[in-house]
A tleap script that builds the chain and sets N, CA, C and O, in Angstrom:
source leaprc.protein.ff14SB
mol = sequence {
  NMET ARG ARG ARG PRO GLY ALA PRO GLY ASP
  PHE VAL GLY CYS ASP ASP ASP GLY VAL ILE
  VAL VAL PRO LEU GLU VAL ALA GLU GLU VAL
  ALA ILE HIE ALA ARG ALA ILE LEU LEU ALA
  ASP MET ARG ALA ARG ARG ARG HIE TYR ASP
  LYS LEU GLY MET PRO VAL ASP GLU THR VAL
  ASP TYR GLU ALA VAL GLU ALA TYR PHE SER
  GLN LEU CTHR
}
set mol.1.N position { 5.217 -45.943 11.511 }
set mol.1.CA position { 3.893 -45.501 11.878 }
set mol.1.C position { 3.536 -44.273 11.046 }
set mol.1.O position { 4.363 -43.382 10.851 }
set mol.2.N position { 2.337 -44.235 10.573 }
set mol.2.CA position { 1.847 -43.116 9.772 }
set mol.2.C position { 1.384 -41.984 10.680 }
set mol.2.O position { 0.685 -42.216 11.667 }
set mol.3.N position { 1.773 -40.774 10.346 }
set mol.3.CA position { 1.421 -39.592 11.138 }
set mol.3.C position { 0.012 -39.128 10.769 }
set mol.3.O position { -0.334 -39.056 9.590 }
set mol.4.N position { -0.776 -38.823 11.753 }
set mol.4.CA position { -2.126 -38.347 11.468 }
set mol.4.C position { -2.136 -36.826 11.413 }
set mol.4.O position { -1.392 -36.185 12.155 }
set mol.5.N position { -2.963 -36.229 10.549 }
set mol.5.CA position { -3.035 -34.770 10.474 }
set mol.5.C position { -3.607 -34.176 11.761 }
set mol.5.O position { -4.452 -34.775 12.426 }
set mol.6.N position { -3.131 -33.014 12.078 }
set mol.6.CA position { -3.665 -32.336 13.254 }
set mol.6.C position { -3.083 -32.825 14.557 }
set mol.6.O position { -3.766 -32.800 15.581 }
set mol.7.N position { -1.844 -33.268 14.551 }
set mol.7.CA position { -1.193 -33.723 15.779 }
set mol.7.C position { -0.889 -32.518 16.677 }
set mol.7.O position { -0.761 -31.401 16.176 }
set mol.8.N position { -0.775 -32.721 17.970 }
set mol.8.CA position { -0.449 -31.610 18.872 }
set mol.8.C position { 0.821 -30.887 18.419 }
set mol.8.O position { 1.820 -31.519 18.074 }
set mol.9.N position { 0.766 -29.560 18.426 }
set mol.9.CA position { 1.890 -28.740 18.011 }
set mol.9.C position { 1.833 -28.304 16.565 }
set mol.9.O position { 2.571 -27.401 16.171 }
set mol.10.N position { 0.974 -28.922 15.754 }
set mol.10.CA position { 0.838 -28.526 14.360 }
set mol.10.C position { 0.152 -27.168 14.267 }
set mol.10.O position { -0.567 -26.755 15.178 }
set mol.11.N position { 0.386 -26.484 13.154 }
set mol.11.CA position { -0.264 -25.203 12.895 }
set mol.11.C position { -1.467 -25.439 12.007 }
set mol.11.O position { -1.395 -26.175 11.022 }
set mol.12.N position { -2.570 -24.810 12.363 }
set mol.12.CA position { -3.804 -24.948 11.603 }
set mol.12.C position { -4.229 -23.556 11.160 }
set mol.12.O position { -4.308 -22.632 11.970 }
set mol.13.N position { -4.500 -23.415 9.870 }
set mol.13.CA position { -4.969 -22.138 9.332 }
set mol.13.C position { -6.183 -22.382 8.465 }
set mol.13.O position { -6.346 -23.455 7.883 }
set mol.14.N position { -7.034 -21.371 8.385 }
set mol.14.CA position { -8.216 -21.515 7.544 }
set mol.14.C position { -8.671 -20.149 7.046 }
set mol.14.O position { -8.376 -19.110 7.636 }
set mol.15.N position { -9.397 -20.194 5.942 }
set mol.15.CA position { -10.062 -19.016 5.412 }
set mol.15.C position { -11.296 -19.485 4.653 }
set mol.15.O position { -11.741 -20.619 4.832 }
set mol.16.N position { -11.845 -18.631 3.818 }
set mol.16.CA position { -13.059 -18.995 3.087 }
set mol.16.C position { -12.844 -20.126 2.089 }
set mol.16.O position { -13.802 -20.766 1.656 }
set mol.17.N position { -11.583 -20.371 1.724 }
set mol.17.CA position { -11.283 -21.401 0.730 }
set mol.17.C position { -11.010 -22.776 1.313 }
set mol.17.O position { -11.034 -23.769 0.586 }
set mol.18.N position { -10.751 -22.852 2.612 }
set mol.18.CA position { -10.484 -24.159 3.186 }
set mol.18.C position { -9.610 -24.103 4.421 }
set mol.18.O position { -9.436 -23.053 5.040 }
set mol.19.N position { -9.063 -25.265 4.764 }
set mol.19.CA position { -8.260 -25.437 5.966 }
set mol.19.C position { -6.938 -26.085 5.577 }
set mol.19.O position { -6.880 -26.915 4.669 }
set mol.20.N position { -5.882 -25.695 6.277 }
set mol.20.CA position { -4.580 -26.323 6.059 }
set mol.20.C position { -3.975 -26.671 7.417 }
set mol.20.O position { -4.085 -25.903 8.374 }
set mol.21.N position { -3.342 -27.825 7.486 }
set mol.21.CA position { -2.623 -28.250 8.683 }
set mol.21.C position { -1.154 -28.395 8.293 }
set mol.21.O position { -0.815 -29.147 7.378 }
set mol.22.N position { -0.288 -27.668 8.996 }
set mol.22.CA position { 1.149 -27.719 8.726 }
set mol.22.C position { 1.831 -28.407 9.903 }
set mol.22.O position { 1.818 -27.890 11.020 }
set mol.23.N position { 2.425 -29.568 9.655 }
set mol.23.CA position { 3.124 -30.260 10.734 }
set mol.23.C position { 4.260 -29.400 11.288 }
set mol.23.O position { 4.967 -28.725 10.539 }
set mol.24.N position { 4.417 -29.435 12.580 }
set mol.24.CA position { 5.445 -28.640 13.254 }
set mol.24.C position { 6.826 -28.879 12.651 }
set mol.24.O position { 7.629 -27.950 12.560 }
set mol.25.N position { 7.108 -30.107 12.240 }
set mol.25.CA position { 8.433 -30.459 11.735 }
set mol.25.C position { 8.813 -29.699 10.469 }
set mol.25.O position { 10.000 -29.526 10.195 }
set mol.26.N position { 7.834 -29.244 9.695 }
set mol.26.CA position { 8.127 -28.547 8.437 }
set mol.26.C position { 7.610 -27.110 8.438 }
set mol.26.O position { 7.640 -26.446 7.402 }
set mol.27.N position { 7.142 -26.628 9.571 }
set mol.27.CA position { 6.514 -25.309 9.643 }
set mol.27.C position { 7.448 -24.182 9.218 }
set mol.27.O position { 7.018 -23.265 8.518 }
set mol.28.N position { 8.702 -24.228 9.620 }
set mol.28.CA position { 9.632 -23.151 9.255 }
set mol.28.C position { 9.858 -23.113 7.742 }
set mol.28.O position { 9.863 -22.038 7.142 }
set mol.29.N position { 10.042 -24.269 7.135 }
set mol.29.CA position { 10.240 -24.319 5.686 }
set mol.29.C position { 8.986 -23.856 4.948 }
set mol.29.O position { 9.085 -23.131 3.958 }
set mol.30.N position { 7.823 -24.261 5.414 }
set mol.30.CA position { 6.565 -23.843 4.800 }
set mol.30.C position { 6.409 -22.327 4.915 }
set mol.30.O position { 5.973 -21.684 3.959 }
set mol.31.N position { 6.754 -21.747 6.056 }
set mol.31.CA position { 6.641 -20.298 6.249 }
set mol.31.C position { 7.539 -19.542 5.279 }
set mol.31.O position { 7.141 -18.502 4.754 }
set mol.32.N position { 8.735 -20.044 5.037 }
set mol.32.CA position { 9.655 -19.395 4.095 }
set mol.32.C position { 9.049 -19.364 2.700 }
set mol.32.O position { 9.073 -18.332 2.030 }
set mol.33.N position { 8.508 -20.491 2.266 }
set mol.33.CA position { 7.909 -20.557 0.936 }
set mol.33.C position { 6.624 -19.737 0.860 }
set mol.33.O position { 6.374 -19.075 -0.148 }
set mol.34.N position { 5.822 -19.770 1.893 }
set mol.34.CA position { 4.570 -19.009 1.906 }
set mol.34.C position { 4.846 -17.511 1.818 }
set mol.34.O position { 4.145 -16.783 1.114 }
set mol.35.N position { 5.861 -17.059 2.531 }
set mol.35.CA position { 6.238 -15.639 2.473 }
set mol.35.C position { 6.640 -15.249 1.054 }
set mol.35.O position { 6.202 -14.215 0.548 }
set mol.36.N position { 7.461 -16.059 0.415 }
set mol.36.CA position { 7.908 -15.768 -0.949 }
set mol.36.C position { 6.731 -15.727 -1.920 }
set mol.36.O position { 6.660 -14.847 -2.778 }
set mol.37.N position { 5.820 -16.667 -1.787 }
set mol.37.CA position { 4.653 -16.723 -2.668 }
set mol.37.C position { 3.760 -15.502 -2.440 }
set mol.37.O position { 3.295 -14.884 -3.399 }
set mol.38.N position { 3.522 -15.157 -1.182 }
set mol.38.CA position { 2.694 -13.993 -0.862 }
set mol.38.C position { 3.263 -12.727 -1.483 }
set mol.38.O position { 2.541 -11.977 -2.140 }
set mol.39.N position { 4.563 -12.486 -1.278 }
set mol.39.CA position { 5.178 -11.259 -1.790 }
set mol.39.C position { 5.209 -11.234 -3.320 }
set mol.39.O position { 4.987 -10.183 -3.921 }
set mol.40.N position { 5.478 -12.367 -3.953 }
set mol.40.CA position { 5.465 -12.422 -5.420 }
set mol.40.C position { 4.071 -12.123 -5.958 }
set mol.40.O position { 3.927 -11.409 -6.950 }
set mol.41.N position { 3.054 -12.662 -5.313 }
set mol.41.CA position { 1.671 -12.413 -5.733 }
set mol.41.C position { 1.313 -10.939 -5.558 }
set mol.41.O position { 0.688 -10.340 -6.434 }
set mol.42.N position { 1.707 -10.360 -4.433 }
set mol.42.CA position { 1.395 -8.947 -4.186 }
set mol.42.C position { 2.106 -8.043 -5.202 }
set mol.42.O position { 1.522 -7.072 -5.684 }
set mol.43.N position { 3.350 -8.359 -5.522 }
set mol.43.CA position { 4.088 -7.559 -6.505 }
set mol.43.C position { 3.430 -7.644 -7.891 }
set mol.43.O position { 3.297 -6.633 -8.580 }
set mol.44.N position { 3.023 -8.848 -8.292 }
set mol.44.CA position { 2.380 -9.029 -9.598 }
set mol.44.C position { 1.059 -8.269 -9.654 }
set mol.44.O position { 0.767 -7.599 -10.644 }
set mol.45.N position { 0.268 -8.372 -8.602 }
set mol.45.CA position { -1.004 -7.648 -8.583 }
set mol.45.C position { -0.784 -6.145 -8.540 }
set mol.45.O position { -1.563 -5.389 -9.120 }
set mol.46.N position { 0.272 -5.703 -7.856 }
set mol.46.CA position { 0.609 -4.271 -7.805 }
set mol.46.C position { 0.941 -3.749 -9.208 }
set mol.46.O position { 0.545 -2.643 -9.577 }
set mol.47.N position { 1.666 -4.551 -9.978 }
set mol.47.CA position { 1.973 -4.139 -11.357 }
set mol.47.C position { 0.689 -3.978 -12.162 }
set mol.47.O position { 0.574 -3.047 -12.959 }
set mol.48.N position { -0.268 -4.867 -11.965 }
set mol.48.CA position { -1.560 -4.743 -12.652 }
set mol.48.C position { -2.284 -3.482 -12.190 }
set mol.48.O position { -2.826 -2.747 -13.016 }
set mol.49.N position { -2.301 -3.223 -10.898 }
set mol.49.CA position { -2.930 -2.004 -10.375 }
set mol.49.C position { -2.303 -0.777 -11.025 }
set mol.49.O position { -3.009 0.111 -11.504 }
set mol.50.N position { -0.971 -0.735 -11.039 }
set mol.50.CA position { -0.272 0.418 -11.614 }
set mol.50.C position { -0.600 0.586 -13.097 }
set mol.50.O position { -0.844 1.700 -13.559 }
set mol.51.N position { -0.606 -0.518 -13.838 }
set mol.51.CA position { -0.893 -0.476 -15.269 }
set mol.51.C position { -2.311 0.031 -15.532 }
set mol.51.O position { -2.554 0.745 -16.505 }
set mol.52.N position { -3.240 -0.344 -14.658 }
set mol.52.CA position { -4.632 0.059 -14.831 }
set mol.52.C position { -4.945 1.406 -14.173 }
set mol.52.O position { -6.063 1.908 -14.281 }
set mol.53.N position { -3.957 1.984 -13.497 }
set mol.53.CA position { -4.172 3.269 -12.831 }
set mol.53.C position { -5.036 3.179 -11.583 }
set mol.53.O position { -5.657 4.160 -11.172 }
set mol.54.N position { -5.072 1.989 -10.983 }
set mol.54.CA position { -5.888 1.794 -9.780 }
set mol.54.C position { -5.106 2.257 -8.552 }
set mol.54.O position { -3.883 2.124 -8.509 }
set mol.55.N position { -5.800 2.794 -7.563 }
set mol.55.CA position { -5.096 3.213 -6.343 }
set mol.55.C position { -4.579 2.000 -5.565 }
set mol.55.O position { -5.207 0.942 -5.540 }
set mol.56.N position { -3.428 2.182 -4.938 }
set mol.56.CA position { -2.828 1.121 -4.127 }
set mol.56.C position { -3.644 0.945 -2.857 }
set mol.56.O position { -4.019 1.924 -2.212 }
set mol.57.N position { -3.918 -0.305 -2.501 }
set mol.57.CA position { -4.571 -0.599 -1.225 }
set mol.57.C position { -3.744 -1.641 -0.478 }
set mol.57.O position { -2.680 -2.043 -0.950 }
set mol.58.N position { -4.220 -2.072 0.668 }
set mol.58.CA position { -3.424 -2.985 1.504 }
set mol.58.C position { -3.207 -4.351 0.865 }
set mol.58.O position { -2.304 -5.077 1.279 }
set mol.59.N position { -4.001 -4.719 -0.124 }
set mol.59.CA position { -3.825 -6.028 -0.760 }
set mol.59.C position { -2.632 -6.075 -1.701 }
set mol.59.O position { -2.200 -7.157 -2.101 }
set mol.60.N position { -2.090 -4.903 -2.063 }
set mol.60.CA position { -0.928 -4.853 -2.951 }
set mol.60.C position { 0.223 -4.053 -2.346 }
set mol.60.O position { 1.201 -3.755 -3.030 }
set mol.61.N position { 0.108 -3.712 -1.086 }
set mol.61.CA position { 1.146 -2.923 -0.404 }
set mol.61.C position { 2.234 -3.861 0.114 }
set mol.61.O position { 2.359 -4.088 1.318 }
set mol.62.N position { 3.013 -4.397 -0.816 }
set mol.62.CA position { 4.041 -5.368 -0.440 }
set mol.62.C position { 5.139 -4.737 0.409 }
set mol.62.O position { 5.803 -5.432 1.179 }
set mol.63.N position { 5.338 -3.424 0.274 }
set mol.63.CA position { 6.349 -2.763 1.098 }
set mol.63.C position { 6.007 -2.878 2.586 }
set mol.63.O position { 6.889 -3.105 3.414 }
set mol.64.N position { 4.731 -2.720 2.917 }
set mol.64.CA position { 4.294 -2.833 4.317 }
set mol.64.C position { 4.484 -4.257 4.830 }
set mol.64.O position { 4.874 -4.458 5.980 }
set mol.65.N position { 4.212 -5.234 3.989 }
set mol.65.CA position { 4.370 -6.631 4.383 }
set mol.65.C position { 5.851 -6.960 4.565 }
set mol.65.O position { 6.219 -7.645 5.519 }
set mol.66.N position { 6.701 -6.477 3.658 }
set mol.66.CA position { 8.140 -6.693 3.815 }
set mol.66.C position { 8.658 -6.051 5.099 }
set mol.66.O position { 9.490 -6.632 5.796 }
set mol.67.N position { 8.161 -4.845 5.411 }
set mol.67.CA position { 8.573 -4.175 6.650 }
set mol.67.C position { 8.142 -4.982 7.869 }
set mol.67.O position { 8.889 -5.100 8.841 }
set mol.68.N position { 6.930 -5.538 7.811 }
set mol.68.CA position { 6.450 -6.369 8.919 }
set mol.68.C position { 7.354 -7.584 9.114 }
set mol.68.O position { 7.766 -7.883 10.235 }
set mol.69.N position { 7.661 -8.282 8.022 }
set mol.69.CA position { 8.512 -9.459 8.133 }
set mol.69.C position { 9.918 -9.113 8.621 }
set mol.69.O position { 10.528 -9.887 9.358 }
set mol.70.N position { 10.428 -7.959 8.214 }
set mol.70.CA position { 11.781 -7.571 8.635 }
set mol.70.C position { 11.848 -7.340 10.139 }
set mol.70.O position { 12.912 -7.505 10.736 }
set mol.71.N position { 10.744 -6.965 10.758 }
set mol.71.CA position { 10.701 -6.769 12.202 }
set mol.71.C position { 10.722 -8.093 12.951 }
set mol.71.O position { 11.104 -8.140 14.120 }
set mol.72.N position { 10.316 -9.165 12.286 }
set mol.72.CA position { 10.243 -10.473 12.935 }
set mol.72.C position { 11.598 -11.144 13.044 }
set mol.72.O position { 11.801 -11.989 13.916 }
set mol.73.N position { 12.525 -10.785 12.176 }
set mol.73.CA position { 13.821 -11.462 12.160 }
set mol.73.C position { 14.907 -10.627 12.773 }
set mol.73.O position { 16.058 -11.059 12.835 }
savepdb mol mol.pdb
quit
């Protein structure tokens, strides 16, 4: 049987770019990868900010995000 998107227990997220449905069965694995991608992106953008002499803001404050995640585990 084919699984339909948006089954009970699935995680649904959205922003200005669209909607995503993450099946409960793979949610933990998706979260691990999403965290890694988020932190890598923030670090890369932080390097650009530093190179351009721009002030650090919450969009590149990867230390705060790492601290938040460390509290969860």
